[in-house]
C-alpha positions as a Markdown table, in Angstrom:
| # | Residue | x | y | z |
|---|---|---|---|---|
| 1 | Met | -0.1 | 0.1 | -0.2 |
| 2 | Glu | 2.7 | 2.5 | 1.0 |
| 3 | Asn | 4.7 | 1.3 | -2.2 |
| 4 | Thr | 1.4 | 2.1 | -4.3 |
| 5 | Arg | 1.5 | 5.6 | -2.5 |
| 6 | Glu | 5.1 | 6.4 | -3.6 |
| 7 | Lys | 4.6 | 5.3 | -7.0 |
| 8 | Ser | 1.6 | 7.7 | -7.4 |
| 9 | Ala | 3.2 | 10.9 | -5.9 |
| 10 | Glu | 6.1 | 9.7 | -7.8 |
| 11 | Lys | 3.8 | 9.9 | -11.0 |
| 12 | Phe | 2.4 | 12.9 | -9.9 |
| 13 | Arg | 5.9 | 14.6 | -9.5 |
| 14 | Lys | 6.5 | 13.5 | -13.2 |
| 15 | Ser | 3.3 | 14.7 | -14.6 |
| 16 | Arg | 3.4 | 17.9 | -12.9 |
| 17 | Leu | 7.2 | 18.2 | -14.1 |
| 18 | Ile | 5.9 | 17.5 | -18.3 |
| 19 | Ile | 3.4 | 20.0 | -17.6 |
| 20 | Gly | 5.5 | 23.0 | -16.4 |
| 21 | Leu | 8.2 | 21.9 | -19.0 |
| 22 | Ile | 4.9 | 22.3 | -21.9 |
| 23 | Val | 4.0 | 25.3 | -20.3 |
| 24 | Thr | 7.3 | 27.0 | -20.4 |
| 25 | Gly | 8.1 | 25.7 | -24.1 |
| 26 | Leu | 5.0 | 27.5 | -25.3 |
| 27 | Ile | 6.1 | 30.5 | -23.3 |
| 28 | Leu | 9.2 | 30.6 | -24.6 |
| 29 | Phe | 7.8 | 30.1 | -28.2 |
| 30 | Gly | 5.2 | 32.7 | -27.2 |
| 31 | Leu | 8.4 | 35.0 | -26.5 |
| 32 | Phe | 10.3 | 34.2 | -29.5 |
| 33 | Val | 7.5 | 35.0 | -32.0 |
| 34 | Gly | 6.4 | 38.3 | -30.1 |
| 35 | Ser | 9.7 | 38.9 | -30.1 |
| 36 | Gly | 10.3 | 38.4 | -33.8 |
| 37 | Ile | 7.4 | 40.5 | -34.5 |
| 38 | Leu | 8.4 | 43.1 | -32.3 |
| 39 | Phe | 11.8 | 43.2 | -33.9 |
| 40 | Gln | 10.8 | 43.2 | -37.1 |
| 41 | Asn | 8.8 | 46.6 | -36.7 |
| 42 | Thr | 11.2 | 48.2 | -34.8 |
| 43 | Phe | 14.8 | 47.2 | -36.5 |
| 44 | Arg | 14.6 | 49.7 | -38.5 |
| 45 | Gln | 13.7 | 52.4 | -36.5 |
| 46 | Asn | 16.8 | 51.2 | -34.9 |
| 47 | Ala | 19.0 | 50.7 | -37.4 |
| 48 | Ile | 18.0 | 54.6 | -38.4 |
| 49 | Ala | 18.5 | 55.9 | -34.9 |
| 50 | Leu | 22.3 | 54.1 | -34.8 |
| 51 | Gln | 23.0 | 55.8 | -38.3 |
| 52 | Ser | 21.5 | 58.8 | -36.8 |
| 53 | Asn | 24.3 | 58.5 | -34.0 |
| 54 | Glu | 27.1 | 57.9 | -36.3 |
| 55 | Ile | 26.1 | 61.2 | -38.3 |
| 56 | Gln | 26.1 | 62.9 | -35.2 |
| 57 | Gly | 28.9 | 61.8 | -33.9 |
| 58 | Thr | 30.8 | 62.7 | -37.4 |
| 59 | Ser | 29.1 | 66.3 | -37.6 |
| 60 | Val | 31.0 | 67.0 | -34.0 |
| 61 | Glu | 34.5 | 66.0 | -35.5 |
| 62 | Ile | 34.0 | 68.2 | -38.7 |
| 63 | Arg | 32.4 | 71.2 | -35.8 |
| 64 | Leu | 35.5 | 70.6 | -34.0 |
| 65 | Phe | 37.9 | 70.8 | -37.0 |
| 66 | Leu | 35.8 | 74.2 | -38.1 |
| 67 | Ser | 36.1 | 75.6 | -34.7 |
| 68 | Glu | 39.6 | 75.2 | -34.4 |
| 69 | Thr | 40.0 | 77.5 | -37.7 |
| 70 | Met | 37.9 | 79.8 | -36.3 |
| 71 | Asp | 39.6 | 79.8 | -32.8 |
| 72 | Ala | 42.8 | 80.5 | -34.9 |
| 73 | Val | 41.5 | 83.7 | -36.5 |
| 74 | Lys | 39.7 | 85.0 | -33.5 |
| 75 | Leu | 42.6 | 84.9 | -31.4 |
| 76 | Glu | 44.9 | 86.5 | -34.3 |
| 77 | Ser | 42.2 | 89.6 | -34.6 |
| 78 | Tyr | 42.4 | 90.3 | -30.8 |
| 79 | Glu | 46.3 | 91.4 | -31.6 |
| 80 | Leu | 45.8 | 92.9 | -35.2 |
| 81 | Asn | 42.9 | 95.0 | -33.6 |
| 82 | Asp | 45.0 | 96.4 | -30.6 |
| 83 | Met | 48.1 | 97.0 | -33.3 |
| 84 | Leu | 45.6 | 98.9 | -35.7 |
| 85 | Lys | 44.2 | 100.8 | -32.5 |
| 86 | Asn | 47.9 | 102.0 | -31.7 |
| 87 | Gly | 49.0 | 103.1 | -35.3 |
| 88 | Ala | 51.1 | 100.0 | -36.1 |
| 89 | Ser | 52.5 | 100.6 | -39.6 |
| 90 | Asn | 51.9 | 98.0 | -42.8 |
| 91 | Glu | 55.5 | 97.0 | -42.4 |
| 92 | Glu | 54.6 | 96.1 | -38.6 |
| 93 | Leu | 51.5 | 94.6 | -39.5 |
| 94 | Leu | 52.8 | 92.4 | -42.5 |
| 95 | Glu | 56.0 | 91.3 | -40.0 |
| 96 | Tyr | 53.1 | 90.0 | -37.4 |
| 97 | Leu | 51.4 | 88.2 | -40.1 |
| 98 | Ser | 54.4 | 86.8 | -41.5 |
| 99 | Lys | 55.4 | 85.4 | -38.2 |
| 100 | His | 52.4 | 84.0 | -36.8 |
| 101 | Thr | 51.4 | 82.2 | -40.2 |
| 102 | Val | 54.5 | 79.9 | -39.0 |
| 103 | Leu | 53.0 | 79.7 | -35.8 |
| 104 | Val | 49.6 | 79.0 | -36.6 |
| 105 | Asn | 50.5 | 76.2 | -38.7 |
| 106 | Gln | 52.6 | 74.9 | -36.0 |
| 107 | Ala | 50.1 | 75.2 | -33.4 |
| 108 | Tyr | 47.0 | 74.1 | -35.4 |
| 109 | Ser | 47.5 | 72.5 | -38.7 |
| 110 | Ser | 49.8 | 72.4 | -41.6 |
| 111 | Asp | 46.7 | 72.8 | -44.1 |
| 112 | Tyr | 46.6 | 76.5 | -43.1 |
| 113 | Thr | 47.7 | 78.5 | -46.2 |
| 114 | Gly | 48.6 | 81.8 | -44.2 |
| 115 | Leu | 47.3 | 84.6 | -42.6 |
| 116 | Tyr | 46.3 | 87.2 | -45.4 |
| 117 | Gly | 43.9 | 90.7 | -45.5 |
| 118 | Leu | 43.3 | 93.9 | -46.2 |
| 119 | Phe | 44.7 | 96.6 | -43.6 |
| 120 | Lys | 43.9 | 100.1 | -43.9 |
| 121 | Gly | 43.4 | 99.8 | -47.4 |
| 122 | Thr | 46.7 | 97.7 | -48.2 |
| 123 | Tyr | 46.3 | 93.7 | -48.9 |
| 124 | Leu | 49.0 | 92.0 | -46.7 |
| 125 | Asp | 50.1 | 88.1 | -46.9 |
| 126 | Gly | 52.0 | 86.5 | -44.3 |
| 127 | Ala | 52.5 | 83.9 | -46.6 |
| 128 | Gly | 54.3 | 86.1 | -49.3 |
| 129 | Trp | 51.9 | 85.9 | -52.1 |
| 130 | Val | 51.9 | 89.2 | -54.3 |
| 131 | Pro | 48.6 | 89.4 | -56.0 |
| 132 | Glu | 48.3 | 89.9 | -59.7 |
| 133 | Asp | 47.8 | 93.2 | -61.1 |
| 134 | Gly | 44.0 | 94.0 | -61.2 |
| 135 | Tyr | 43.3 | 91.9 | -57.7 |
| 136 | Val | 41.0 | 94.4 | -56.4 |
| 137 | Ala | 40.6 | 92.7 | -52.3 |
| 138 | Gln | 37.4 | 94.5 | -51.4 |
| 139 | Glu | 35.8 | 92.4 | -54.5 |
| 140 | Arg | 37.2 | 89.2 | -53.2 |
| 141 | Pro | 34.4 | 86.8 | -51.5 |
| 142 | Trp | 36.2 | 86.5 | -48.3 |
| 143 | Tyr | 36.3 | 90.5 | -48.0 |
| 144 | Gln | 32.8 | 90.6 | -48.4 |
| 145 | Ala | 31.7 | 87.9 | -46.5 |
| 146 | Ala | 33.7 | 89.4 | -43.5 |
| 147 | Leu | 32.0 | 92.6 | -43.6 |
| 148 | Lys | 28.6 | 91.3 | -44.5 |
| 149 | Ala | 29.2 | 88.9 | -40.9 |
| 150 | Gln | 29.4 | 92.7 | -39.0 |
| 151 | Gly | 32.4 | 91.4 | -36.9 |
| 152 | Glu | 31.4 | 87.9 | -36.3 |
| 153 | Met | 33.4 | 84.8 | -38.0 |
| 154 | Ala | 32.5 | 84.3 | -41.3 |
| 155 | Leu | 32.8 | 80.9 | -43.4 |
| 156 | Val | 33.4 | 81.5 | -47.2 |
| 157 | Thr | 31.7 | 79.1 | -49.6 |
| 158 | Pro | 34.3 | 76.6 | -50.4 |
| 159 | Tyr | 36.0 | 76.5 | -53.7 |
| 160 | Ile | 38.7 | 74.0 | -55.6 |
| 161 | Asp | 42.1 | 75.8 | -55.9 |
| 162 | Ser | 43.3 | 75.9 | -59.2 |
| 163 | Gln | 46.8 | 75.2 | -58.3 |
| 164 | Thr | 46.2 | 72.2 | -55.8 |
| 165 | His | 43.1 | 70.9 | -57.2 |
| 166 | Arg | 42.0 | 70.8 | -53.5 |
| 167 | Ala | 38.9 | 72.1 | -51.6 |
| 168 | Thr | 40.0 | 75.1 | -49.9 |
| 169 | Met | 37.7 | 77.5 | -47.5 |
| 170 | Ser | 38.3 | 81.0 | -46.3 |
| 171 | Val | 37.3 | 81.9 | -42.5 |
| 172 | Cys | 37.7 | 85.5 | -41.9 |
| 173 | Arg | 36.5 | 88.5 | -39.7 |
| 174 | Met | 35.8 | 91.9 | -40.2 |
| 175 | Leu | 38.2 | 94.0 | -37.5 |
| 176 | Tyr | 37.4 | 96.9 | -35.3 |
| 177 | Asp | 38.0 | 99.7 | -38.2 |
| 178 | Lys | 35.0 | 98.2 | -40.2 |
| 179 | Lys | 37.1 | 98.1 | -43.0 |
| 180 | Ser | 40.2 | 96.0 | -42.0 |
| 181 | Val | 39.6 | 92.3 | -42.6 |
| 182 | Leu | 41.9 | 89.5 | -41.9 |
| 183 | Ser | 41.3 | 85.8 | -43.3 |
| 184 | Leu | 43.0 | 82.5 | -43.4 |
| 185 | Asp | 43.0 | 79.7 | -45.9 |
| 186 | Ile | 42.8 | 76.3 | -45.2 |
| 187 | Ser | 42.4 | 72.9 | -47.2 |
| 188 | Leu | 39.4 | 70.9 | -46.4 |
| 189 | Asp | 41.4 | 67.4 | -46.7 |
| 190 | Gly | 40.8 | 67.0 | -43.0 |
| 191 | Val | 37.1 | 67.1 | -43.4 |
| 192 | Gln | 37.4 | 65.0 | -46.8 |
| 193 | Glu | 39.3 | 62.5 | -44.6 |
| 194 | Ile | 36.8 | 62.2 | -41.8 |
| 195 | Ile | 34.0 | 61.6 | -44.5 |
| 196 | Ser | 35.5 | 58.6 | -46.3 |
| 197 | Arg | 36.5 | 57.2 | -43.3 |
| 198 | Asp | 33.3 | 57.1 | -41.7 |
| 199 | Phe | 31.6 | 56.2 | -44.8 |
| 200 | Lys | 33.8 | 52.9 | -45.0 |
| 201 | Glu | 33.1 | 52.3 | -41.6 |
| 202 | Asn | 29.5 | 52.3 | -41.9 |
| 203 | Arg | 26.5 | 50.4 | -44.4 |
| 204 | Trp | 25.5 | 54.1 | -46.3 |
| 205 | Asp | 25.2 | 54.5 | -49.9 |
| 206 | Gly | 26.7 | 57.6 | -49.9 |
| 207 | Val | 27.7 | 60.8 | -47.4 |
| 208 | Met | 28.1 | 64.5 | -48.1 |
| 209 | Leu | 28.6 | 67.6 | -46.6 |
| 210 | Leu | 27.0 | 70.8 | -47.9 |
| 211 | Asp | 27.3 | 74.3 | -47.3 |
| 212 | Glu | 24.2 | 76.6 | -47.1 |
| 213 | Thr | 24.2 | 77.2 | -50.5 |
| 214 | Gly | 24.4 | 73.9 | -51.7 |
| 215 | Val | 28.0 | 73.4 | -52.7 |
| 216 | Val | 29.6 | 69.9 | -51.8 |
| 217 | Val | 32.3 | 70.7 | -49.2 |
| 218 | Ala | 33.1 | 66.7 | -48.9 |
| 219 | His | 31.5 | 63.5 | -50.3 |
| 220 | Ser | 32.4 | 59.9 | -50.2 |
| 221 | Asp | 33.0 | 60.4 | -53.9 |
| 222 | Pro | 35.7 | 63.1 | -54.2 |
| 223 | Gly | 34.5 | 63.8 | -57.5 |
| 224 | Glu | 31.6 | 65.3 | -56.6 |
| 225 | Val | 33.5 | 68.2 | -54.2 |
| 226 | Gly | 32.4 | 71.5 | -55.4 |
| 227 | Asn | 29.4 | 70.9 | -57.3 |
| 228 | Ser | 26.3 | 72.6 | -56.5 |
| 229 | Tyr | 23.3 | 70.4 | -55.9 |
| 230 | Lys | 19.7 | 72.1 | -55.7 |
| 231 | Glu | 16.0 | 70.5 | -55.0 |
| 232 | Ser | 15.1 | 70.3 | -58.4 |
| 233 | Asp | 18.0 | 68.1 | -59.6 |
| 234 | Asp | 16.7 | 64.7 | -61.1 |
| 235 | Thr | 19.6 | 62.8 | -59.0 |
| 236 | Ile | 19.8 | 61.3 | -55.6 |
| 237 | Tyr | 21.7 | 64.2 | -54.5 |
| 238 | Gly | 18.7 | 66.3 | -55.2 |
| 239 | Ala | 16.3 | 63.9 | -53.9 |
| 240 | Val | 18.3 | 63.7 | -50.1 |
| 241 | Leu | 18.3 | 67.7 | -50.4 |
| 242 | Arg | 14.6 | 67.7 | -50.5 |
| 243 | Gly | 14.4 | 65.1 | -47.6 |
| 244 | Ile | 16.4 | 67.6 | -45.7 |
| 245 | Arg | 14.5 | 70.7 | -46.5 |
| 246 | Gly | 11.3 | 69.0 | -45.9 |
| 247 | Ala | 12.3 | 67.3 | -42.5 |
| 248 | Gly | 11.4 | 70.5 | -40.4 |
| 249 | Asp | 12.9 | 69.7 | -36.9 |
| 250 | Arg | 13.5 | 66.2 | -37.4 |
| 251 | Asp | 16.8 | 64.7 | -38.4 |
| 252 | Thr | 16.1 | 61.7 | -40.5 |
| 253 | Ala | 13.7 | 61.5 | -43.5 |
| 254 | Ser | 12.5 | 58.7 | -46.0 |
| 255 | Val | 12.9 | 59.5 | -49.8 |
| 256 | Arg | 12.2 | 58.0 | -52.9 |
| 257 | Phe | 14.3 | 57.8 | -56.0 |
| 258 | Asp | 14.4 | 55.7 | -59.0 |
| 259 | Gly | 11.7 | 53.4 | -57.6 |
| 260 | Arg | 13.8 | 52.9 | -54.3 |
| 261 | Thr | 13.3 | 53.7 | -50.6 |
| 262 | Tyr | 16.3 | 55.8 | -49.1 |
| 263 | Asp | 16.3 | 56.5 | -45.2 |
| 264 | Cys | 18.6 | 59.5 | -44.7 |
| 265 | Val | 20.0 | 61.2 | -41.5 |
| 266 | Phe | 21.5 | 64.2 | -41.3 |
| 267 | Ser | 23.1 | 66.9 | -38.8 |
| 268 | Asp | 23.3 | 70.7 | -38.6 |
| 269 | Val | 27.2 | 70.9 | -38.4 |
| 270 | Gly | 26.8 | 75.2 | -38.0 |
| 271 | His | 27.1 | 78.1 | -40.0 |
| 272 | Gly | 24.1 | 76.7 | -42.5 |
| 273 | Trp | 26.3 | 73.4 | -43.4 |
| 274 | Met | 24.6 | 70.1 | -43.3 |
| 275 | Leu | 25.9 | 66.7 | -42.9 |
| 276 | Ala | 23.7 | 64.1 | -44.6 |
| 277 | Ala | 23.9 | 60.1 | -45.4 |
| 278 | Tyr | 21.7 | 58.1 | -47.4 |
| 279 | Ala | 21.3 | 54.1 | -47.6 |
| 280 | Gln | 18.7 | 52.0 | -49.3 |
| 281 | Glu | 16.3 | 51.1 | -46.8 |
| 282 | Lys | 17.1 | 47.2 | -48.0 |
| 283 | Gln | 20.4 | 47.8 | -47.2 |
| 284 | Leu | 19.7 | 48.7 | -43.7 |
| 285 | Met | 17.4 | 45.8 | -43.3 |
| 286 | Gly | 20.2 | 43.5 | -44.9 |
| 287 | Thr | 21.1 | 41.9 | -41.4 |
| 288 | Phe | 17.8 | 41.5 | -40.3 |
| 289 | Gly | 17.9 | 37.4 | -40.1 |
| 290 | Lys | 21.1 | 37.7 | -38.2 |
| 291 | Met | 20.0 | 39.9 | -36.0 |
| 292 | Leu | 16.6 | 38.0 | -35.2 |
| 293 | Leu | 18.7 | 34.8 | -34.8 |
| 294 | Val | 21.1 | 36.8 | -32.4 |
| 295 | Thr | 18.1 | 38.2 | -30.6 |
| 296 | Met | 16.3 | 35.0 | -30.2 |
| 297 | Leu | 19.3 | 33.4 | -28.8 |
| 298 | Ile | 19.9 | 36.1 | -26.5 |
| 299 | Ile | 16.3 | 35.9 | -25.1 |
| 300 | Leu | 16.9 | 32.0 | -24.9 |
| 301 | Ile | 20.2 | 32.5 | -22.8 |
| 302 | Gly | 18.8 | 35.3 | -20.7 |
| 303 | Tyr | 15.4 | 33.0 | -19.8 |
| 304 | Val | 18.1 | 30.2 | -18.8 |
| 305 | Met | 19.8 | 32.8 | -16.8 |
| 306 | Ile | 16.7 | 33.8 | -15.1 |
| 307 | Ile | 15.9 | 30.3 | -14.1 |
| 308 | Leu | 19.3 | 29.4 | -12.7 |
| 309 | Ile | 19.3 | 33.0 | -10.6 |
| 310 | Leu | 15.5 | 31.9 | -9.4 |
| 311 | Val | 17.1 | 28.4 | -8.3 |
| 312 | Gln | 19.9 | 29.9 | -6.6 |
| 313 | Ile | 17.6 | 32.8 | -4.9 |
| 314 | Tyr | 15.2 | 29.9 | -3.5 |
| 315 | Arg | 18.4 | 28.1 | -2.6 |
| 316 | Arg | 20.4 | 30.9 | -0.6 |
| 317 | Arg | 16.7 | 31.9 | 0.9 |
| 318 | Gly | 16.8 | 28.6 | 2.2 |
| 319 | Glu | 20.1 | 28.8 | 3.9 |
| 320 | Met | 19.2 | 32.2 | 5.2 |
| 321 | Glu | 16.5 | 31.0 | 6.5 |
| 322 | Val | 18.1 | 28.2 | 8.6 |
| 323 | Val | 20.8 | 30.9 | 9.5 |
| 324 | Asn | 18.0 | 33.1 | 10.6 |
| 325 | Arg | 16.5 | 30.5 | 12.8 |
| 326 | Gln | 19.9 | 29.7 | 14.2 |
| 327 | Leu | 20.3 | 33.6 | 15.2 |
| 328 | Arg | 16.7 | 34.0 | 16.3 |
| 329 | Ala | 17.3 | 30.9 | 18.4 |
| 330 | Val | 20.5 | 32.6 | 20.0 |
| 331 | Ala | 19.6 | 36.2 | 20.1 |
| 332 | Gly | 17.2 | 35.8 | 23.0 |
| 333 | Ile | 20.2 | 35.9 | 25.7 |
| 334 | Tyr | 21.5 | 39.4 | 23.8 |
| 335 | Ala | 20.4 | 43.1 | 24.2 |
| 336 | Ser | 21.3 | 43.7 | 20.6 |
| 337 | Met | 22.7 | 41.9 | 17.8 |
| 338 | Tyr | 24.0 | 43.7 | 14.4 |
| 339 | Leu | 25.6 | 42.7 | 11.2 |
| 340 | Phe | 28.1 | 45.4 | 10.1 |
| 341 | Asp | 29.5 | 45.5 | 6.2 |
| 342 | Leu | 32.7 | 46.9 | 7.0 |
| 343 | Asp | 33.7 | 47.5 | 3.5 |
| 344 | Asn | 30.8 | 50.1 | 2.7 |
| 345 | Asp | 30.0 | 51.3 | 6.8 |
| 346 | Thr | 26.4 | 49.9 | 6.8 |
| 347 | Tyr | 24.4 | 48.1 | 9.5 |
| 348 | Ala | 21.7 | 45.9 | 9.7 |
| 349 | Glu | 19.5 | 44.4 | 13.0 |
| 350 | Val | 19.6 | 40.7 | 12.8 |
| 351 | Ala | 17.3 | 39.9 | 15.9 |
| 352 | Gly | 15.2 | 41.7 | 18.2 |
| 353 | Cys | 17.2 | 44.5 | 20.0 |
| 354 | Ala | 16.2 | 45.9 | 23.9 |
| 355 | Gly | 13.9 | 49.0 | 23.2 |
| 356 | Glu | 16.3 | 51.4 | 24.5 |
| 357 | Val | 18.9 | 50.3 | 22.3 |
| 358 | Arg | 17.1 | 50.3 | 19.4 |
| 359 | Ala | 15.4 | 53.8 | 19.9 |
| 360 | Leu | 18.9 | 55.1 | 20.2 |
| 361 | Val | 20.3 | 53.5 | 17.0 |
| 362 | Glu | 17.5 | 55.2 | 15.1 |
| 363 | Ser | 18.3 | 58.6 | 16.6 |
| 364 | Ile | 21.7 | 58.4 | 15.2 |
| 365 | Ser | 22.1 | 59.6 | 11.2 |
| 366 | Gly | 25.7 | 58.0 | 10.2 |
| 367 | Gly | 27.4 | 55.0 | 9.1 |
| 368 | Ala | 28.2 | 51.9 | 11.3 |
| 369 | Gln | 31.4 | 53.0 | 13.0 |
| 370 | Lys | 29.5 | 56.4 | 13.9 |
| 371 | Thr | 26.4 | 54.7 | 15.3 |
| 372 | Leu | 28.4 | 52.3 | 17.2 |
| 373 | Arg | 31.3 | 54.8 | 19.0 |
| 374 | Met | 27.9 | 56.9 | 19.9 |
| 375 | Val | 26.0 | 54.1 | 21.1 |
| 376 | Met | 28.5 | 52.8 | 23.3 |
| 377 | Asp | 29.4 | 56.7 | 24.7 |
| 378 | Thr | 25.9 | 56.6 | 25.8 |
| 379 | Met | 25.3 | 53.5 | 27.3 |
| 380 | Thr | 28.8 | 53.0 | 28.8 |
| 381 | Asp | 29.9 | 53.9 | 32.1 |
| 382 | Glu | 33.1 | 56.4 | 32.4 |
| 383 | Arg | 35.3 | 53.9 | 33.8 |
| 384 | Phe | 35.3 | 51.5 | 30.7 |
| 385 | Lys | 34.9 | 54.2 | 27.6 |
| 386 | Thr | 38.8 | 54.2 | 27.0 |
| 387 | Ser | 38.5 | 50.5 | 26.5 |
| 388 | Ile | 35.3 | 49.7 | 25.2 |
| 389 | Tyr | 36.3 | 52.7 | 22.4 |
| 390 | Ala | 39.4 | 50.4 | 21.2 |
| 391 | Phe | 37.4 | 47.3 | 21.4 |
| 392 | Thr | 34.9 | 48.9 | 19.1 |
| 393 | Asn | 37.5 | 50.5 | 16.3 |
| 394 | Leu | 36.2 | 48.6 | 13.4 |
| 395 | Ser | 39.5 | 49.5 | 11.8 |
| 396 | Thr | 41.2 | 47.4 | 13.7 |
| 397 | Leu | 39.0 | 44.1 | 13.4 |
| 398 | Ser | 40.6 | 42.4 | 10.7 |
| 399 | Asp | 43.9 | 42.2 | 12.4 |
| 400 | Arg | 42.4 | 41.6 | 15.8 |
| 401 | Leu | 40.1 | 38.8 | 14.6 |
| 402 | Lys | 42.5 | 36.9 | 12.2 |
| 403 | Gly | 42.8 | 33.2 | 13.1 |
| 404 | Lys | 39.8 | 33.8 | 16.0 |
| 405 | Lys | 36.6 | 32.7 | 16.1 |
| 406 | Thr | 35.3 | 35.6 | 18.2 |
| 407 | Ile | 36.5 | 38.3 | 20.9 |
| 408 | Thr | 34.9 | 39.5 | 23.7 |
| 409 | Arg | 35.1 | 42.5 | 26.2 |
| 410 | Glu | 33.2 | 43.0 | 29.5 |
| 411 | Phe | 32.5 | 46.6 | 30.4 |
| 412 | Ile | 29.9 | 48.5 | 33.3 |
| 413 | Asp | 27.2 | 50.1 | 31.6 |
| 414 | Thr | 25.7 | 53.4 | 33.0 |
| 415 | Lys | 23.2 | 51.5 | 35.0 |
| 416 | Asn | 25.8 | 49.6 | 36.6 |
| 417 | Gly | 24.7 | 46.5 | 35.4 |
| 418 | Arg | 28.0 | 44.1 | 34.1 |
| 419 | Cys | 27.8 | 43.7 | 29.9 |
| 420 | Cys | 29.9 | 41.5 | 27.7 |
| 421 | Gly | 30.5 | 42.5 | 23.9 |
| 422 | Arg | 31.7 | 40.3 | 21.1 |
| 423 | Phe | 32.6 | 40.5 | 17.6 |
| 424 | Val | 32.0 | 37.1 | 15.6 |
| 425 | Pro | 33.5 | 37.3 | 11.9 |
| 426 | Val | 30.8 | 36.1 | 9.4 |
| 427 | Glu | 32.9 | 36.8 | 5.8 |
| 428 | Trp | 36.5 | 37.5 | 4.8 |
| 429 | Ala | 37.7 | 38.7 | 1.5 |
| 430 | Glu | 40.2 | 36.6 | -0.9 |
| 431 | Asp | 43.1 | 39.0 | 0.3 |
| 432 | Gly | 42.3 | 38.6 | 4.2 |
| 433 | His | 40.5 | 41.6 | 5.2 |
| 434 | Leu | 37.3 | 41.1 | 6.9 |
| 435 | Lys | 34.4 | 42.1 | 5.5 |
| 436 | Thr | 31.4 | 41.3 | 7.4 |
| 437 | Val | 31.3 | 40.7 | 11.1 |
| 438 | Leu | 28.4 | 40.4 | 14.1 |
| 439 | Trp | 28.2 | 42.3 | 16.9 |
| 440 | Met | 26.4 | 41.5 | 20.0 |
| 441 | Val | 25.8 | 42.6 | 23.6 |
| 442 | Glu | 24.7 | 40.4 | 26.6 |
| 443 | Phe | 23.7 | 41.6 | 30.1 |
| 444 | Leu | 25.5 | 39.4 | 32.4 |
| 445 | Glu | 23.6 | 40.1 | 34.8 |
| 446 | Asn | 20.5 | 42.7 | 36.1 |
| 447 | Arg | 21.1 | 46.4 | 35.7 |
| 448 | Arg | 19.6 | 49.2 | 38.5 |
| 449 | Thr | 16.0 | 50.3 | 37.5 |
| 450 | Gly | 15.6 | 52.5 | 40.0 |
| 451 | Gly | 17.0 | 55.9 | 40.1 |
């Protein structure tokens, strides 16, 4: 009869286990399917967001590149303003420009062609370039852009240098007399290198940097540098530009061109410049299958880990319950029992403490050491305070408890009762220092209850 009951119980446990596995399998299957649908719906947005983050990072690099150049012109303009105010001659101004052309190249970038400008009606060039006959500085874009900016930094539409065939840009600033202008030319090869690098590292079909007029400053296809795009252009570039103009406050857009859908991401670099990247929708979605498989595997691994963690938690909870029962059995003889975390200077009540002890502890705001010191200072007779301070010094416990199961110290409390304080090590770290310790106080005899 007993054997039959055991078999029935065993059969019931197996049935319950099978049902649990089936339910778990169905939940897991539903989780996989649901995750696949959710992932399919959100992957495109996440892929676009990732590309947007990439383009934002590239934009920051370009912005820093431009800021460095503008800082160089701004700093030099301060000194030249002072020289003009103090009546410096053209010879002195040219000497300054020549000297600081070298210094600027050394301090900032060798891509700078030199400081130059119009000063008191005379063109001066720190690199030694002498303009040809008929050159009128007041008619040059750098001069006109500086006057238009009214003392603010001005970026001139980039152009292709006829001699070096490199994209070049002028950064200029009007000086205090509102007639003189300081300018600095810089090659945009550094910007082109940033664009080319990021194009190779991402899944873009193309990436381009445009100034406020639509002129290409840098491009993943270097042959496009210097071209001017318009929204009406019947090209992918025109379609991207239309997407940018129609995006409003958004930094992404979806455009159609030649029967294909392109996702565009863009970032305002400043000064009217816009950085944009575009890719076919299927290009961004090309890794969907792999990403879905990886996601499902991650979910499965996470599920298994959760089960293992729960099993471990239940096991530890059972162990802690045993320990707690043992502590509660012992706590009856102690007036207080606290667990101190020495690494974090924290404490926790382990078992019921005497009301006066708990009230005193709760009135103190501080860590384990401060609280223990103030409690013992309040409850210990003056004659024993020095010794009990030394005994309850938590910083020396590791050395004092090493190789021991417990240490104790008797003392007299303020009610003339004999007490015994006890430390018991709970956990040691691998490097040998004490991490947690149990602190207990036992009343060895009844204390005065009268006045």
